[in-house]
GUNUPA-649432 format. One record per residue (C-alpha): residue number from 1; residue in one letter; chain; x, y, z. Coordinates in Angstrom, 3 decimals, padded with zeros to 6 digits. Each point is the difference from the previous one (the first is absolute). Layout:
N
atom pos->NUM	code->A	unit->A	c1->X	c2->Y	c3->Z
...
END
This chain:
95
atom pos->1	code->M	unit->A	c1->076.294	c2->-086.559	c3->-093.814
atom pos->2	code->T	unit->A	c1->003.082	c2->-001.884	c3->001.144
atom pos->3	code->L	unit->A	c1->003.277	c2->001.834	c3->000.473
atom pos->4	code->T	unit->A	c1->002.852	c2->-001.836	c3->-001.749
atom pos->5	code->K	unit->A	c1->003.777	c2->000.224	c3->000.307
atom pos->6	code->A	unit->A	c1->000.036	c2->001.924	c3->-003.280
atom pos->7	code->D	unit->A	c1->-002.530	c2->002.501	c3->001.407
atom pos->8	code->I	unit->A	c1->002.098	c2->000.511	c3->003.127
atom pos->9	code->S	unit->A	c1->003.127	c2->000.405	c3->-002.103
atom pos->10	code->D	unit->A	c1->-001.744	c2->002.615	c3->-002.180
atom pos->11	code->K	unit->A	c1->-001.166	c2->001.926	c3->003.077
atom pos->12	code->I	unit->A	c1->003.537	c2->000.023	c3->001.402
atom pos->13	code->F	unit->A	c1->001.355	c2->001.098	c3->-003.386
atom pos->14	code->N	unit->A	c1->-002.540	c2->002.844	c3->-000.237
atom pos->15	code->T	unit->A	c1->000.521	c2->001.293	c3->003.546
atom pos->16	code->T	unit->A	c1->003.793	c2->-000.272	c3->000.396
atom pos->17	code->D	unit->A	c1->003.197	c2->000.727	c3->-001.899
atom pos->18	code->L	unit->A	c1->000.578	c2->-003.697	c3->-000.642
atom pos->19	code->K	unit->A	c1->000.171	c2->-001.386	c3->-003.519
atom pos->20	code->R	unit->A	c1->-002.645	c2->-002.554	c3->-000.974
atom pos->21	code->T	unit->A	c1->002.513	c2->-002.879	c3->000.217
atom pos->22	code->E	unit->A	c1->001.210	c2->001.189	c3->003.407
atom pos->23	code->A	unit->A	c1->-003.576	c2->000.199	c3->001.316
atom pos->24	code->S	unit->A	c1->-000.707	c2->-003.518	c3->-001.269
atom pos->25	code->S	unit->A	c1->003.233	c2->-001.276	c3->001.512
atom pos->26	code->A	unit->A	c1->-000.851	c2->001.616	c3->003.352
atom pos->27	code->I	unit->A	c1->-003.377	c2->-001.762	c3->000.099
atom pos->28	code->E	unit->A	c1->001.582	c2->-003.351	c3->-000.890
atom pos->29	code->T	unit->A	c1->002.655	c2->000.452	c3->002.706
atom pos->30	code->V	unit->A	c1->-002.557	c2->000.855	c3->002.693
atom pos->31	code->L	unit->A	c1->-002.137	c2->-003.015	c3->-000.939
atom pos->32	code->K	unit->A	c1->003.057	c2->-002.317	c3->000.027
atom pos->33	code->I	unit->A	c1->000.877	c2->001.205	c3->003.507
atom pos->34	code->I	unit->A	c1->-003.567	c2->-000.553	c3->001.221
atom pos->35	code->K	unit->A	c1->-000.175	c2->-003.479	c3->-001.585
atom pos->36	code->S	unit->A	c1->003.328	c2->-001.165	c3->001.423
atom pos->37	code->T	unit->A	c1->-000.891	c2->001.316	c3->003.466
atom pos->38	code->L	unit->A	c1->-003.338	c2->-001.825	c3->-000.039
atom pos->39	code->E	unit->A	c1->001.626	c2->-003.182	c3->-001.336
atom pos->40	code->S	unit->A	c1->002.338	c2->000.020	c3->003.005
atom pos->41	code->G	unit->A	c1->-003.039	c2->000.111	c3->002.295
atom pos->42	code->E	unit->A	c1->000.392	c2->003.592	c3->001.159
atom pos->43	code->G	unit->A	c1->-002.730	c2->002.624	c3->-000.144
atom pos->44	code->V	unit->A	c1->000.131	c2->003.211	c3->-002.009
atom pos->45	code->L	unit->A	c1->-001.234	c2->003.193	c3->001.661
atom pos->46	code->I	unit->A	c1->-000.600	c2->003.066	c3->-002.178
atom pos->47	code->S	unit->A	c1->-000.843	c2->002.948	c3->002.243
atom pos->48	code->G	unit->A	c1->-003.280	c2->001.672	c3->-000.895
atom pos->49	code->F	unit->A	c1->-000.957	c2->-002.915	c3->-002.257
atom pos->50	code->G	unit->A	c1->-000.050	c2->-003.285	c3->001.883
atom pos->51	code->K	unit->A	c1->001.775	c2->-003.206	c3->000.907
atom pos->52	code->F	unit->A	c1->000.467	c2->-003.183	c3->-002.003
atom pos->53	code->C	unit->A	c1->000.419	c2->-003.068	c3->002.233
atom pos->54	code->V	unit->A	c1->000.822	c2->-003.627	c3->-000.779
atom pos->55	code->R	unit->A	c1->-002.337	c2->-002.399	c3->001.759
atom pos->56	code->G	unit->A	c1->000.050	c2->-003.793	c3->000.127
atom pos->57	code->K	unit->A	c1->-003.125	c2->-002.010	c3->-000.707
atom pos->58	code->N	unit->A	c1->-000.296	c2->-003.540	c3->001.295
atom pos->59	code->E	unit->A	c1->-000.937	c2->-003.028	c3->-002.057
atom pos->60	code->R	unit->A	c1->-003.776	c2->-000.318	c3->-000.209
atom pos->61	code->R	unit->A	c1->-002.791	c2->-001.978	c3->-001.586
atom pos->62	code->G	unit->A	c1->-001.599	c2->001.493	c3->-003.073
atom pos->63	code->R	unit->A	c1->-002.484	c2->-000.892	c3->-002.689
atom pos->64	code->N	unit->A	c1->000.041	c2->000.306	c3->-003.775
atom pos->65	code->P	unit->A	c1->-003.128	c2->002.076	c3->-000.736
atom pos->66	code->H	unit->A	c1->-000.508	c2->-001.601	c3->-003.424
atom pos->67	code->T	unit->A	c1->000.249	c2->-003.644	c3->001.012
atom pos->68	code->A	unit->A	c1->-000.682	c2->000.267	c3->003.766
atom pos->69	code->N	unit->A	c1->003.034	c2->-002.243	c3->000.586
atom pos->70	code->E	unit->A	c1->001.739	c2->000.631	c3->003.311
atom pos->71	code->L	unit->A	c1->003.730	c2->000.622	c3->-000.013
atom pos->72	code->I	unit->A	c1->002.783	c2->001.202	c3->002.275
atom pos->73	code->L	unit->A	c1->001.373	c2->003.470	c3->-000.668
atom pos->74	code->G	unit->A	c1->003.665	c2->000.208	c3->000.998
atom pos->75	code->A	unit->A	c1->001.561	c2->002.438	c3->002.406
atom pos->76	code->R	unit->A	c1->001.030	c2->003.251	c3->-001.632
atom pos->77	code->R	unit->A	c1->001.079	c2->003.558	c3->000.619
atom pos->78	code->V	unit->A	c1->-002.115	c2->002.955	c3->-001.052
atom pos->79	code->V	unit->A	c1->000.514	c2->003.760	c3->-000.020
atom pos->80	code->T	unit->A	c1->-002.496	c2->002.143	c3->001.866
atom pos->81	code->F	unit->A	c1->-000.338	c2->003.771	c3->-000.108
atom pos->82	code->K	unit->A	c1->-001.075	c2->002.262	c3->002.828
atom pos->83	code->C	unit->A	c1->-000.894	c2->003.526	c3->-001.009
atom pos->84	code->S	unit->A	c1->001.510	c2->002.856	c3->002.046
atom pos->85	code->G	unit->A	c1->-002.248	c2->002.308	c3->002.002
atom pos->86	code->V	unit->A	c1->001.008	c2->002.916	c3->-002.231
atom pos->87	code->L	unit->A	c1->-001.074	c2->-001.830	c3->-003.152
atom pos->88	code->K	unit->A	c1->-003.223	c2->-001.208	c3->001.644
atom pos->89	code->E	unit->A	c1->-000.923	c2->003.598	c3->000.806
atom pos->90	code->K	unit->A	c1->000.732	c2->001.130	c3->-003.565
atom pos->91	code->L	unit->A	c1->-002.064	c2->-002.864	c3->-001.428
atom pos->92	code->N	unit->A	c1->-002.922	c2->001.001	c3->002.205
atom pos->93	code->G	unit->A	c1->000.242	c2->003.712	c3->-000.810
atom pos->94	code->K	unit->A	c1->001.261	c2->001.044	c3->003.415
atom pos->95	code->G	unit->A	c1->003.569	c2->000.960	c3->-000.942
END
């Protein structure tokens, strides 16, 4: 099952004194901050969770799998995620 923004908002609503609209607004605000930070090229570190980093990928040759035509894929930026040690341990039942 995939956790959605609505699910996170409901969990915040059920575990805090925030109203449903306040919980939803809090999630939206946090995501806006993360997006704008990544757009500027900076990383986002969330202690105990992990780090989101912006990485550049160079232009490269590619191939359309349906037609087998070769093409050039342009340079681009991608977001990578590195899991924290704490989260890794929890995922592997050690924490």
